[in-house]
C-alpha positions, 0 to 999 in steps of 0.5 A: 500500500502506498504511503499516505500523501504528505499533505494529507498527513499534515492536514490530519495532524493539524485538524487533530492537534489540541491545546490540551495536549500541549505541555506547559513548556510549549505553551510558555515558548509560544508566549515568549514568541508573541512577546518577541514578535511584537517587539520586533514589529514595533521596532520596525514601525519607522521602516519605509517598507512598512509605510508603503505596505500600510498605505496599500493595505488601507485601500482594501476592506475585508468582510470580515477584516483584520486589524493592522499593527499601528492602527487601521484595518484591511483584508485578512491577507493584507493584515498578514502581509503588513504585520508579517513585514513588521515582525520580520523586517529588522531581522530580529525575530526568531530562527531555526537552523537545519537543512533549511534555515527559517524564521518561524515566528513569521507565521505569527502574523498569519495566526493573528490575522486569521485569528482576528477575523474569526475572533479566535481566543488565546487557546486557539492562537497558541495551538495554531502557532504550535502547528505552524512551527511544527510544519515549517521546522519539520520541512526544514529538517527534511530538505533544503530549498536554498541549495536548489536556488529556492527561498525558505519562505516557500515552506512558509506558504504551507505552514501559514496555510495550515495554521489558517485552516486550523483557525478557520475550522477546516477539516482534513480534506479541505486543508489538504486542498488548501495546502495544494493551492498554497504549494503549487503557486508560491515557489519563491526564488533565492534571489531575494537574499543574493547580492545587494538586498532590497526591502523585499527581503523583509517582505518575502515571508509576509507575502508567502503567508498572505498567499497561504491564507488566500488558499485557506479562504478559498478551500473554506468555500469549497475550492479544490487544489492540486494533489499530491502537492509534494509527491506528484509527477510535477510536485515539489519533490520532483521539481524543487527538493528531491524525495524526502520524508519529514521526521514525525510531528510532535505529540507533546510526550515522546516527541517534543514540539519544534517551537522549543527548538527555535532560537530567540535573537539577541542582536538584530542581524542574520542569525549566522552572524550572531556568534561572530558578533558575540566573539567580537564584543568579548574581544573589544576590551583586549583590542582597545582602539580598533585602529590597532587591528591589522587584520581579522580572520573569521573561520566559519562554516559553509552556510555562513559564507554562502548566505552572508559572506560570499558576495562582494556587496557584503564588504560595502553594503549600500542598503540596511538589508545588505548590512544586516546580512553581512558577516564582515560588517556585523563583526566590524560594527560590533567591534567598533561600537560595542553594541549591535542595535537598529542604529548600527544598520542606519545608512550613516553607519554602514557607509562610514569610511572608517568603519568600512576600512575595518570591514576591508581587513576581514577575510572569511575562511571555510573551516571543515571542522566548524562546518561539521558542528553546524547546524547544532551550533553556529561556530565562528572563530575570530583571529585578530592580528594587532599592529603590536604583534599580538594575536587574539582568538575567540570562538563562540558556538552558542551565542546568547539566544541560541537553544544551547544558550537561551535567553531568560524570560527577563531578557526577552522582556527587556528586549520587548520593552526596549522596543515598545516603551519608547513608542507606546509608553510603559503603561501600554507596554505593561498591558501588552506584556501581560496579554502575551504572558497570559495568552491562554486567557485572551478572549480574542485576538483583537484584544492583543492587536488593538493594543498596538493601535 
């Protein structure tokens, strides 16, 4: 007997998943991700890309509609796009590393948009978030998209679609049709993250989520989709990845849920640079004046070179998006400024000639031994040669925020308040934080979203 098609397996799993089977540790991680995602979203509200997307979204009305972070409302799909752009834009939201890297909290925008439209309570938001993480991360474990030239957000159309279907109350049959529609027309090219990066880098998953929701809404009304979307003659395995079989999905007992294996970011930069940033900050006091640096060698793993180190643009970034995806730039600015915040990715900073002169002194080296330790860790080793003849070495494998060195709840809340209080004030920040930490008590999604008006 042939194996059950993967989309059907996902659909049955999603329709059967219940809040009651989630361990407290899993529920707690969802709360941390909501708090963290709101922090990253609020931090991005000054971005031009948000202004552009919000302007477009406010032209559209939905019945039912959904609310936008920052005020106003639009269709469900547009709300997911705008809010998802915000969550992702600073490259500060959470990460999962495997055969395919991902930022699974990107799914939260879809969860909130659909949850808002259907008046879902906190229990439903939590369960659908766990489902989205489970599907996206298991697909990342199963097959790489990047090595074939496709972008990780291709999996996001499927995970956000599954979450939307759950919130809409679709059965396994309709969910399978929705996954077919989401998968067949949302193949994203890796060019999004190649060379000089654009605003679209922070929008790509938001678009995938928008389209995943669109497929779910069509399926809810009876639209059928192509199948089998993964194993078919011209399906994803045939054209994108090759054959694969994802690991079993979490059950909360023998198999933990994947959200507990994801990492909250400590610095707003592409994840593979986090350990290099950590190492640079540790070396600052020993180096003293950055003018003392003769050269820096970064020994690293293949994914870091391929994603944030192989393009010449990474040594002279001309956009914020390129700077936060540049291993040499992130390392240099950490060394010079002693901190990495949104301010380090302002144009005035990444175009500074003195800073770029230090960037030019950095060379990257693929290291087979370090590569073997990825993706369990993200080992970067900095060797700094000084003008006085000294050589300083520092290696970091598990930077702050990694599952091997996780941020505490207090650190996550500090990150949240640093972003939210300057814009909304302490009293509003207190209310938002309380809503996230007590998410299971939330009466409906809009009660959280409207706190960001």
